[in-house]
LONUTI-158189 format. One line per 3 residues: number of its first residue (from 1); their letters; for each residue x, y, z of N, C-alpha, C, CB. Coordinates in nm, 3 decimals, always signed. Each point is the difference from the previous one (the first is absolute). Glycine has a CB too. Layout:
% residues N
NUM) a) X Y Z X Y Z X Y Z X Y Z | ... .
END
This chain:
% residues 129
1) myk) -0.218 -7.786 -0.411 -0.046 -0.015 +0.137 +0.112 +0.045 +0.094 -0.155 -0.193 -0.065 | +0.120 +0.270 +0.162 +0.097 +0.056 +0.092 +0.016 -0.091 +0.121 -0.057 +0.233 -0.078 | +0.180 -0.251 +0.119 +0.029 -0.089 +0.112 +0.070 +0.078 +0.110 +0.017 -0.198 -0.155 .
4) lme) -0.029 +0.149 +0.276 +0.062 +0.057 +0.117 +0.094 -0.105 +0.057 -0.201 +0.151 +0.049 | +0.327 -0.116 -0.028 +0.096 -0.096 +0.054 -0.013 -0.007 +0.152 +0.158 +0.046 -0.192 | -0.160 -0.165 +0.242 -0.006 -0.020 +0.145 +0.141 -0.032 +0.050 -0.241 -0.080 -0.012 .
7) keg) +0.260 +0.086 +0.141 +0.131 -0.024 +0.060 +0.053 -0.140 -0.028 -0.059 +0.163 +0.177 | -0.028 -0.261 -0.183 +0.044 -0.138 -0.020 +0.034 -0.029 -0.146 -0.141 -0.068 +0.194 | +0.132 +0.168 -0.280 +0.031 -0.020 -0.140 -0.119 -0.043 -0.083 +0.227 -0.058 +0.070 .
10) kee) -0.342 +0.041 -0.006 -0.121 -0.038 -0.072 -0.064 +0.126 -0.059 -0.036 -0.200 +0.152 | -0.024 +0.182 -0.269 -0.072 +0.112 -0.060 -0.146 -0.005 +0.043 +0.157 +0.002 -0.198 | -0.211 +0.114 +0.229 -0.140 +0.010 +0.037 -0.066 +0.103 -0.089 +0.049 -0.067 +0.239 .
13) ekt) -0.166 +0.034 -0.291 -0.072 +0.092 -0.087 -0.044 +0.122 +0.080 -0.077 -0.191 -0.144 | +0.087 +0.309 +0.082 -0.044 +0.122 +0.066 -0.152 +0.005 +0.003 +0.209 +0.119 -0.073 | -0.261 -0.058 +0.176 -0.145 +0.018 +0.011 -0.043 +0.115 -0.089 +0.001 -0.091 +0.237 .
16) aed) -0.130 +0.103 -0.257 -0.055 +0.111 -0.078 +0.040 +0.132 +0.064 -0.195 -0.142 -0.075 | +0.192 +0.148 +0.205 +0.034 +0.123 +0.070 +0.148 +0.035 -0.017 -0.182 -0.048 +0.166 | +0.269 -0.053 -0.172 +0.142 +0.024 -0.026 +0.020 +0.057 -0.141 +0.062 -0.187 +0.158 .
19) lvi) -0.139 +0.133 -0.252 +0.013 +0.042 -0.141 -0.048 +0.143 -0.024 -0.029 -0.238 -0.066 | -0.063 +0.286 +0.151 -0.047 +0.137 -0.015 +0.118 +0.097 +0.006 -0.223 -0.062 +0.104 | +0.316 +0.036 -0.015 +0.116 +0.087 +0.015 +0.082 +0.001 -0.128 +0.006 -0.046 +0.247 .
22) ige) +0.011 -0.070 -0.308 +0.075 -0.008 -0.127 -0.072 +0.079 -0.108 +0.090 -0.227 +0.065 | -0.222 +0.210 -0.073 -0.079 +0.075 -0.098 +0.012 +0.150 +0.019 -0.157 -0.191 -0.011 | +0.153 +0.235 +0.137 +0.015 +0.143 +0.029 +0.137 +0.052 -0.042 -0.160 -0.026 +0.191 .
25) eyl) +0.263 -0.056 -0.170 +0.135 +0.041 -0.040 +0.008 +0.015 -0.152 +0.096 -0.118 +0.200 | -0.157 +0.024 -0.273 -0.001 +0.011 -0.146 -0.076 +0.127 -0.044 +0.010 -0.252 -0.018 | -0.122 +0.282 +0.084 -0.073 +0.123 -0.035 +0.088 +0.122 +0.024 -0.217 -0.111 +0.059 .
28) aek) +0.285 +0.115 +0.054 +0.086 +0.114 +0.033 +0.113 +0.015 -0.102 -0.054 -0.032 +0.243 | +0.100 -0.079 -0.297 +0.109 +0.002 -0.099 -0.053 +0.015 -0.143 +0.136 -0.143 +0.153 | -0.267 +0.160 -0.166 -0.067 +0.014 -0.130 +0.016 -0.123 -0.089 +0.038 +0.244 +0.018 .
31) kye) -0.028 -0.359 +0.047 +0.006 -0.129 -0.070 -0.141 -0.058 +0.002 +0.247 -0.042 +0.065 | -0.334 +0.101 -0.147 -0.142 -0.028 +0.007 -0.036 -0.142 -0.043 -0.038 +0.239 -0.041 | +0.102 -0.290 -0.066 -0.031 -0.137 -0.043 +0.036 -0.101 +0.107 +0.037 +0.067 -0.238 .
34) eai) +0.079 -0.045 +0.303 +0.043 -0.091 +0.106 -0.096 +0.006 +0.118 +0.240 +0.029 -0.072 | -0.286 +0.093 +0.105 -0.096 +0.015 +0.109 -0.128 -0.077 -0.031 +0.096 +0.226 +0.056 | -0.143 -0.215 -0.179 -0.123 -0.069 -0.040 +0.017 -0.151 +0.014 -0.056 +0.186 -0.160 .
37) evy) +0.171 -0.238 +0.120 +0.024 -0.145 +0.015 -0.005 -0.042 +0.147 +0.142 +0.005 -0.207 | -0.084 +0.076 +0.294 -0.005 -0.031 +0.143 -0.144 +0.003 +0.049 +0.232 +0.097 +0.032 | -0.309 +0.003 -0.075 -0.138 +0.012 +0.044 -0.084 -0.119 -0.050 +0.023 +0.250 +0.000 .
40) kei) +0.005 -0.298 -0.120 -0.071 -0.118 -0.050 +0.030 -0.122 +0.087 +0.010 +0.092 -0.234 | +0.116 -0.104 +0.275 +0.036 -0.112 +0.087 -0.070 +0.012 +0.135 +0.223 -0.017 -0.114 | -0.232 +0.140 +0.165 -0.068 +0.021 +0.128 -0.146 -0.043 -0.009 +0.156 +0.190 +0.051 .
43) vgk) -0.225 -0.148 -0.156 -0.142 -0.035 -0.018 -0.016 -0.151 -0.005 -0.041 +0.216 -0.124 | +0.134 -0.286 +0.061 -0.005 -0.145 -0.008 +0.014 -0.069 +0.134 +0.094 +0.020 -0.225 | -0.042 +0.051 +0.323 +0.017 -0.057 +0.134 -0.125 +0.021 +0.086 +0.246 +0.041 -0.018 .
46) epi) -0.351 +0.018 -0.040 -0.123 +0.028 +0.073 +0.029 +0.072 +0.132 -0.106 -0.202 -0.106 | +0.159 +0.325 +0.096 +0.040 +0.073 +0.122 -0.121 +0.046 +0.082 +0.205 +0.075 -0.120 | -0.175 -0.032 +0.242 -0.106 +0.056 +0.083 -0.054 +0.126 -0.069 +0.107 -0.093 +0.214 .
49) lpt) -0.229 +0.130 -0.183 -0.067 +0.109 -0.072 +0.072 +0.135 +0.010 -0.211 -0.120 +0.042 | +0.268 +0.160 +0.073 +0.074 +0.127 +0.000 +0.117 -0.001 -0.098 -0.066 +0.032 +0.239 | +0.134 -0.145 -0.250 +0.111 -0.013 -0.094 -0.052 +0.006 -0.143 +0.129 -0.137 +0.167 .
52) lak) -0.238 +0.068 -0.194 -0.058 +0.000 -0.134 -0.043 +0.141 -0.041 -0.077 -0.237 +0.035 | +0.018 +0.311 +0.058 -0.042 +0.138 -0.029 +0.120 +0.085 -0.040 -0.192 -0.023 +0.161 | +0.299 +0.011 -0.087 +0.122 +0.077 -0.030 +0.059 -0.043 -0.133 +0.045 +0.026 +0.245 .
55) vcn) -0.040 -0.155 -0.270 +0.056 -0.052 -0.125 -0.080 +0.051 -0.120 +0.081 -0.205 +0.123 | -0.213 +0.203 -0.113 -0.083 +0.049 -0.111 +0.030 +0.146 -0.028 -0.181 -0.165 +0.059 | +0.191 +0.245 +0.045 +0.027 +0.142 -0.017 +0.139 +0.021 -0.062 -0.151 +0.053 +0.196 .
58) dcg) +0.252 -0.120 -0.141 +0.136 +0.017 -0.050 +0.014 -0.051 -0.143 +0.085 -0.021 +0.233 | -0.156 -0.086 -0.265 +0.003 -0.053 -0.136 -0.063 +0.102 -0.096 -0.011 -0.240 +0.088 | -0.095 +0.305 -0.042 -0.061 +0.107 -0.079 +0.098 +0.112 -0.027 -0.219 -0.057 +0.098 .
61) vay) +0.298 +0.094 +0.002 +0.103 +0.104 -0.017 +0.102 -0.044 -0.104 -0.033 +0.075 +0.239 | +0.076 -0.201 -0.231 +0.100 -0.050 -0.096 -0.055 +0.004 -0.142 +0.096 -0.148 +0.178 | -0.219 +0.100 -0.198 -0.058 +0.004 -0.134 -0.022 +0.143 -0.050 -0.112 -0.219 +0.049 .
64) asl) +0.068 +0.308 +0.039 -0.018 +0.140 -0.039 +0.134 +0.061 -0.041 -0.197 +0.021 +0.156 | +0.303 -0.055 -0.085 +0.133 +0.050 -0.033 +0.048 -0.049 -0.136 +0.052 +0.009 +0.243 | -0.101 -0.127 -0.281 +0.032 -0.056 -0.132 -0.099 +0.048 -0.107 +0.100 -0.202 +0.113 .
67) eqy) -0.190 +0.291 -0.072 -0.104 +0.055 -0.088 -0.096 -0.107 -0.053 +0.161 +0.179 -0.063 | -0.177 -0.285 +0.141 -0.098 -0.104 -0.032 -0.122 +0.027 +0.088 +0.181 -0.173 -0.064 | -0.256 +0.275 +0.023 -0.104 +0.056 +0.085 -0.118 -0.093 +0.025 +0.068 +0.219 -0.084 .
70) ema) -0.104 -0.300 -0.014 -0.112 -0.093 +0.021 +0.034 -0.099 +0.112 -0.067 +0.024 -0.243 | +0.187 -0.077 +0.240 +0.043 -0.092 +0.105 +0.006 +0.073 +0.134 +0.133 -0.135 -0.167 | -0.081 +0.258 +0.166 +0.010 +0.079 +0.123 -0.139 +0.021 +0.060 +0.206 +0.114 -0.088 .
73) igf) -0.301 -0.078 +0.005 -0.136 +0.025 +0.049 -0.058 -0.126 +0.064 -0.033 +0.173 -0.179 | +0.055 -0.287 +0.117 -0.049 -0.126 +0.056 +0.056 -0.025 +0.140 -0.020 -0.090 -0.231 | +0.150 +0.113 +0.247 +0.061 -0.023 +0.131 -0.042 +0.106 +0.101 +0.194 -0.108 -0.114 .
76) fna) -0.207 +0.233 +0.070 -0.046 +0.104 +0.091 -0.143 -0.029 +0.047 +0.151 +0.168 -0.115 | -0.235 -0.217 +0.024 -0.137 -0.036 +0.038 +0.000 -0.114 +0.101 -0.083 +0.076 -0.225 | +0.170 -0.174 +0.203 +0.009 -0.111 +0.096 +0.046 +0.052 +0.137 +0.052 -0.161 -0.189 .
79) aln) +0.044 +0.253 +0.188 +0.047 +0.058 +0.126 -0.112 +0.078 +0.068 +0.233 +0.016 -0.093 | -0.312 +0.056 +0.014 -0.115 +0.073 +0.057 -0.098 -0.096 +0.066 +0.027 +0.179 -0.174 | -0.050 -0.292 +0.110 -0.092 -0.100 +0.057 +0.053 -0.058 +0.131 -0.078 -0.054 -0.232 .
82) lre) +0.208 +0.059 +0.250 +0.064 -0.056 +0.120 +0.045 +0.109 +0.098 +0.075 -0.195 -0.138 | -0.113 +0.321 +0.112 +0.055 +0.112 +0.078 -0.025 -0.012 +0.150 -0.035 +0.141 -0.199 | -0.071 -0.209 +0.239 -0.028 -0.014 +0.144 +0.107 -0.085 +0.069 -0.245 +0.024 -0.048 .
85) ylm) +0.322 -0.098 -0.031 +0.104 -0.086 +0.058 +0.136 +0.068 +0.006 -0.125 -0.196 -0.084 | +0.138 +0.313 +0.021 +0.128 +0.069 +0.003 +0.031 +0.041 +0.143 -0.031 +0.082 -0.235 | +0.155 -0.101 +0.276 +0.039 +0.033 +0.136 +0.056 +0.141 +0.004 +0.048 -0.242 +0.050 .
88) deg) -0.050 +0.301 +0.068 +0.043 +0.138 +0.016 +0.152 +0.010 +0.006 -0.213 +0.050 +0.119 | +0.273 -0.029 -0.235 +0.143 +0.022 -0.012 +0.085 -0.116 +0.052 -0.047 +0.241 +0.020 | -0.011 -0.361 -0.003 +0.076 -0.115 +0.044 +0.042 +0.004 +0.145 +0.079 -0.018 -0.230 .
91) isa) -0.144 +0.102 +0.311 +0.039 +0.015 +0.139 -0.062 -0.111 +0.083 +0.020 +0.250 -0.029 | +0.061 -0.311 +0.115 -0.053 -0.100 +0.093 +0.089 -0.004 +0.124 -0.096 -0.137 -0.192 | +0.045 +0.081 +0.298 +0.076 -0.010 +0.125 +0.094 -0.118 -0.007 -0.187 +0.107 +0.129 .
94) cyd) +0.306 -0.090 -0.073 +0.097 -0.109 -0.004 +0.097 +0.016 +0.117 -0.020 -0.018 -0.253 | +0.050 -0.093 +0.321 +0.091 +0.005 +0.113 +0.136 -0.059 -0.034 -0.197 -0.013 +0.151 | +0.210 -0.053 -0.264 +0.126 -0.060 -0.045 +0.077 +0.107 -0.078 -0.103 -0.236 -0.010 .
97) eek) +0.223 +0.273 +0.057 +0.078 +0.107 -0.062 +0.029 -0.026 -0.147 +0.101 +0.045 +0.222 | -0.065 -0.169 -0.254 +0.032 -0.035 -0.138 -0.123 +0.017 -0.090 +0.177 -0.161 +0.082 | -0.290 +0.111 -0.036 -0.124 +0.014 -0.076 -0.042 +0.146 -0.009 -0.070 -0.230 +0.072 .
100) aee) +0.088 +0.305 +0.036 -0.037 +0.141 +0.000 +0.079 +0.076 -0.106 -0.054 -0.014 +0.246 | +0.183 -0.015 -0.256 +0.082 +0.066 -0.101 -0.051 -0.033 -0.140 +0.198 -0.008 +0.154 | -0.235 -0.116 -0.177 -0.055 -0.042 -0.129 -0.130 +0.076 -0.029 +0.104 -0.229 +0.027 .
103) yfk) -0.189 +0.243 +0.075 -0.126 +0.071 -0.018 +0.022 +0.148 -0.029 -0.110 -0.163 +0.153 | +0.211 +0.223 -0.089 +0.030 +0.140 -0.028 +0.045 +0.017 -0.145 +0.063 +0.035 +0.241 | +0.019 -0.129 -0.289 +0.044 +0.006 -0.139 -0.119 -0.014 -0.094 +0.222 -0.097 +0.064 .
106) rae) -0.312 +0.005 -0.032 -0.120 -0.017 -0.082 -0.087 +0.126 +0.001 +0.005 -0.247 +0.048 | -0.016 +0.309 +0.070 -0.080 +0.123 +0.011 +0.061 +0.111 -0.085 -0.072 -0.066 +0.232 | +0.205 +0.078 -0.230 +0.067 +0.100 -0.082 -0.025 -0.027 -0.148 +0.176 +0.029 +0.177 .
109) mtq) -0.166 -0.155 -0.217 -0.024 -0.036 -0.139 -0.145 +0.026 -0.038 +0.181 -0.173 +0.013 | -0.273 +0.148 +0.080 -0.141 +0.025 -0.026 -0.024 +0.150 -0.019 -0.063 -0.203 +0.133 | +0.126 +0.284 -0.050 -0.014 +0.145 -0.015 +0.054 +0.046 -0.136 +0.018 +0.028 +0.250 .
112) qah) +0.096 -0.083 -0.290 +0.057 +0.033 -0.131 -0.094 -0.045 -0.111 +0.233 -0.020 +0.094 | -0.292 -0.097 -0.078 -0.093 -0.051 -0.101 -0.123 +0.088 -0.010 +0.081 -0.233 +0.042 | -0.131 +0.280 +0.072 -0.115 +0.091 -0.001 +0.035 +0.128 -0.074 -0.081 -0.096 +0.218 .
115) krr) +0.200 +0.147 -0.193 +0.044 +0.123 -0.068 +0.008 -0.024 -0.151 +0.129 +0.072 +0.206 | -0.070 -0.186 -0.246 +0.011 -0.033 -0.143 -0.138 -0.013 -0.063 +0.217 -0.118 +0.043 | -0.309 +0.051 +0.027 -0.135 -0.018 -0.054 -0.070 +0.134 -0.017 -0.013 -0.225 +0.108 .
118) dee) +0.030 +0.313 -0.009 -0.061 +0.133 -0.010 +0.057 +0.077 -0.118 -0.036 +0.002 +0.248 | +0.168 -0.006 -0.262 +0.064 +0.070 -0.112 -0.044 -0.060 -0.133 +0.198 +0.053 +0.146 | -0.206 -0.185 -0.152 -0.041 -0.068 -0.123 -0.145 +0.035 -0.035 +0.161 -0.187 +0.050 .
121) aqr) -0.247 +0.188 +0.049 -0.140 +0.035 -0.024 -0.012 +0.144 -0.049 -0.072 -0.164 +0.177 | +0.148 +0.255 -0.117 -0.003 +0.139 -0.044 +0.051 +0.011 -0.144 +0.034 +0.077 +0.237 | +0.072 -0.152 -0.269 +0.055 +0.004 -0.136 -0.101 -0.052 -0.101 +0.230 -0.031 +0.094 .
124) ifs) -0.296 -0.079 -0.061 -0.098 -0.061 -0.090 -0.118 +0.095 -0.022 +0.069 -0.231 +0.077 | -0.121 +0.284 +0.033 -0.117 +0.086 -0.012 +0.033 +0.132 -0.069 -0.091 -0.104 +0.206 | +0.211 +0.157 -0.186 +0.036 +0.126 -0.066 +0.025 -0.022 -0.148 +0.099 +0.084 +0.214 .
127) ser) -0.055 -0.202 -0.255 +0.025 -0.027 -0.142 -0.130 -0.027 -0.078 +0.224 -0.093 +0.063 | -0.333 +0.060 +0.010 -0.128 -0.027 -0.065 -0.079 +0.127 -0.030 -0.004 -0.219 +0.116 | +0.047 +0.331 -0.059 -0.074 +0.126 -0.019 +0.030 +0.065 -0.130 +0.000 +0.032 +0.240 .
END
């Protein structure tokens, strides 16, 4: 379980949305098993639907990268069922500079994740021919 340190020295559990960033970092580092563990924890937190849609898709990418295609297909299908909840590149309005910087980082990571997913899908489909 991942914890977030607060200024007063108290530990606070990370939200599902906080954990998405950790999962994305593991995917970028090709640490697929670790990413899957983070995604399982996120699902257990009953995240909001846009987060769940992203987690299902990213978990599918992790399983496909591990060549566990049946699991990948299951997660990709779940993501397809939730596709209406996917947000457009994580863009949102924000007036707080600190939060805005965090959102820009998330948007960059989302763009990288989209690129990885596209490359992974092309690799999978080209290997099936």
